[in-house]
N, C-alpha and C positions, 0 to 999 in steps of 0.2 A: 453363742452366748447362752446361758441358762435361763429358762423361762422362771418368771416370779411365780412362786406357788401361791395359790389362793384357794379360797373356799369354792368348791365345784359351782359353776355357773357365774362366778364373778370374775374369773380369770380371762383375760384377752389372749387368744392365741391364734395361730395362722394356719391354714390349710383345712382341707375337708374333714380329715380325722379329727383335728382339734375342734372344729366348729360342731361337729356331732356330739363330741364329749361335752362341750360347753352348753349345748341345748339341754342335753340329758341331766347335766348338773343343775343347770337353772330350773329345770322341771321338778326335780327332787328337793331342791332348796325351797321353792314356792309351795311344793306339796307339804313340806313340814310346817311352814308358816300357816298354810291353810288349816292344817289339823290343830295348830295353835289357836287360830281365829275361831274354830268351832268350839274348843274348850273354853276360850274365853267367853263365847257367847253363852255357853252353858252356865258359866259362873255368873255372868250378868243376869241371866234369866232367874237363877236360884237366888241371887242377893236382892234383886229388884222387883221380882214378880212380874217382869215384862213378858209378853209373848215370845214364842220361839222365833217368828218371823222378824219381829222387831230386834231381837237379840243378835240374830244373824246379820241383818243388814247393818246393824250398829258396829258388830265386831269384826266381821270378815274384811271389809275394805280398810278399815283402820289398821288392822293387824298387819295385812299384807303390805300396806305402804309403810308401816314402821318397821317391818321385816327387811325390806329393801334399804331403807335409810340407815337402820342399825347395823345391817350387814356391811354396807361400804364404809361406814364410819369406823366400826370396830376393826375392820380388816386393815384400814391404812394406819390406825394406831398400833395394831399389832405389828405391822411392818416397820413403823417408827420406832417402837420400843421392843426389840428382840429380847427374849428372856435371858439369853446368854451374854448380852452386852450392857443391859441397863440395870440399874439398881432396883431391887425388888419393891422398896419403899416407894419409889418414884412411880413405878409401873401401877402400883395399887392406887396411888394418889390420883394419877391421870385418868384411870379407868373409872374409879369411883366418881370422879367430877363428871366425866363424860356420860356415865350411866345416869347420874341424876339429872344432868341436862336434857338427855334423851328422854328419860321418863317424864320430865315436865312437858317436853314438847309433844310427845305422845299424849299426855293428859290434854293439853291444849287442842290437839287435834281431835280427839274424841268429843270435847265439849263443842268444838266448832262443828263438827259433822252432825252431832246431836241437834244442834240449834238450827240447821238448815231446813229442818222438816217443820211443817206447820204444827203437827202434834209431835212432840218429843218422842223419840224412839224409846228411850229408857229414862227414868229418873235418875239424874246424876247429882246427888247431894255431896256434901263434903266427904262423907266416909267412902262413898263410891269413887270420888276422885283420887282419894289418898290411895284406894286399893289399886286403881289404874296406875297411879304414879309408882307404887312399890312393884307391881307386876312389870311395868316397863324397865325399871332398874335391873330386875332379876333377869328379864329375857336378854337385856343388853349384855350383861355379864355372862350369861350362858353362851351368847353368841361370840363374845370375845374368847372364851375358853375354847369353843369349837374352832375358831380360826387359829389359835396357837397350836391346837392339836394337828391340824391339817398342815400348817407350816412346818412343824417339827417332822411331821410324817414325810413331807416332800423333802426336807433338808436330809433326812435319814436315807431316803431313796437316792437322792442326788449323791450322797457320799458313797452309797454301796455301788451305784453305777460308775462312780470315778475309780473306785478300788478295782472293779471288774474290768474297767477299760485299761487301767494300768497292769493288771495281770495279764490280759490279752496282748498288750503292747510287749510285756517282757517275754510272753510265749513265742510271739512272732519273731522277736529279736533272736531268741534261742534257736528257733527253727531255721532262721536265715543263716545263723552262725554254723549250725550243724550242716545245713545244704551246702554252703560255700566250702566247708571242709572237705567235701567228696570230690569237687571238681579238680583242686590241685593235686589230691592224691591219685586220681585216675589219670590226669595229664601227665604226672610223674612216671607212672608205669607205662603209659602209652609212649612216651618219648623215649624211654629205655628200651622199648621194643623196636621203635623206629631205628634208633642208633644201632642195635643189633643186627637189623636187616639191611643197613645201609651197605655194609661191606659183603654180605652174603648174598642179598636179593634186591638190588637197587630198584628194580621194577616194583616189587613187593612193597619197599619202603615208600615208594611214590604212591602206590595204591592205598596204603595204610594211612598216609598223610591226608589224602584226599577224603578218605572215610572218616577220619578223625575230624577234619573241618566241617563235614556234613553232619556229624554226630553233635557236635557243639553248636552248630547253627540251629538244631531242633531243641537243644536243651536250653538255650539262652532265654527263651520266652517263659520258660516254666517258673513260676513264683513259688517259693518255699511254703507259703501258708496256704495255697490253693491245693486241690485235688485232682488227680486224673482218673480216668477209667482204668481198670486193669488191662483192658484190650490195648489202650494207648501205651501203657507201661510196657507190656509185652513187645509191642511194635518197637519201641525205642530199644528195648533189650536185644531183639533180633538185629537191629542196626549195630549195636555194640559187639555183638558176637560176629558179625560180619567183618569187623575190625580185627578181631582176635582170629578169625579164620585165615586172614592173610598171613598171619605169622605160623600158625599151627597146622594149616591145611587139613588134610584127612585125619590128623590126630585128635582134632577137636569134633565131636559129634553132639548135636543138640536135638532134644525131644521136648515137646511141650504138650500138656494136656489140660486145657482150660474147660471145665464142665460147664454146661449151658446154664447160664444164670449168674456165673461168677464174673464174666467179662465186663458187664455193667456197673459193678461195684467200684466205688472209689477209694483211692488210697494216696498217700503222699507221693509226689512225683520223684522218680529215681530212687524209690525205697529199696528196689530190688537189685538195682545195678550193682551196689557194693557187694551183694552176695553172690551174684553171678561172676563178678570180677575176681572175688576171692576163690570161687569154685575153679575158675580159669587158671589163676596165678599159682594157688597153693595145691591145687588138685591136679588138674591136667598138665600143668608145667612140670611137675615132678614124675610124670609117668612116660618113660621112653616110647611106649607103644601108644600113648594117648588114652583118652577116655571119653566118657559122655557126661554132659551136664543136663539134667532133667528138671522141668518146671512143671509142676502140678498145682492147680487152684480149683477150689470148689466152694460153694455157698452152702452152709448147713444152718438153716433158720436165719437167725440174725447175726451169725457169725461168719466171716470170710475166712477160709483156711488157704494159705499159700505155703508150698513146700519147695525148696530149692535143694536138689540132691546132685552129688558129683562123685566120680571115682577118685580115690586117693591111694598114695602109695602105702601098703601095708607097714613098711618100716618107718613111716613118718610118726614122730613121738605124739602120743596122744595129749601130752601136757600142752603142746603147741597149738593144737586145734582150738578155734574159737577165740583166740586171744588177739586177733586183728583189730585194726581200727575201724574196718568196714562194719563188722558185726556190732561193736560197741556204738558207732554211730547209728545204726539202724534202731537198736534198742533205745537210744536217747531220743531219737527223733518221734518214735511211737509213743513213748512215754510222755513226751512234752505235749503231743496232739491228742492222744486218747486217755492218758492216765493209766488207770488199773485195768481199763477195758480192752488193752491190747498186750499181747505177750509175744516173746521171742524165745524159742528153745532149739538148741542144737544137740545132736547126737552123732556118736562116731561108732560105726559097727565094721570092724576089720577093714575092708577096703571101700567103704561107703561113708560119706559124710552128708548129714542131712541138717538143713535149718528150717524150722517150721514157724510160720507167723500166724497168729490169730488176731483179727481185729474186727470192729463192728462193720457189719455189711451194709454200707450206705450207698444209695443210688443217686442222691441229689445232696448238695451240700446245706448244712443246716444254718 
């Protein structure tokens, strides 16, 4: 439930953090009224000729008490008469009446406080009382304006927070959709491989099925909006490549070079798996003699660079490279999570295909 916005120091909140904020706000609020009390004392001294001690004793207690009473009164009126929902004339009328009543009560308070002393602190003639009344009306109106400003500020912040939450929810939904797009795609390719092995190599098909089950067991707990370390991602990749090695055997060679400092960096889970899968399927799979998949990662300042390379058939048309669903999925996931801070680029050089990722080097989730 959304907390009711109020003037700092007048809002009731729960929790240690809220309590600290309330004390600080109350202190600032009372400090402001203390300054007003000193200014009021200076006005009294100047207008009546009373001494500074008398002026301060007369003005500060009455001003602080009036500040608390006017603060609560104007706050609840501001809540009861929101600017966007009530008629402007009605608001002006209600606050004008409340300001005059509050000003009259403050004048009575000042007279009563002054009369409690054997020797009057200050001479309060009709002109002085009218001045106190007018000052009370003005201060009440200023307090009301301050409350309205704080309420509108809190409302704007709440609207901004709701908009941000909706954006985050939409981003998370997009990430989940993109993530779930990968699993059926990978499963489809793996089942095709198992089907091909069934007649040629039943033992290999059984081994691949077990490896596939183990792979999915590890990936089921990964959440699309969370991040994993590069070391954990590479470990999962090696498990995936073990599945592919059942089918390709010695034709599939894998090398990795994770420069020190890069392994602790965070990235979206299974962001590299589609790239490695494409490298095996569209690269090594078209080479009768097999080839190599190479993974390189290094951190350069605040940027993590990851590169996946694989051998390809020189006769494979250049136009078909980089058009698969895996590369498009990786680009969309990085764009949804990092915006313009991340990039994906691919190049084809004769018999070598490279995909380069650049993303912020984070070592803890923000």
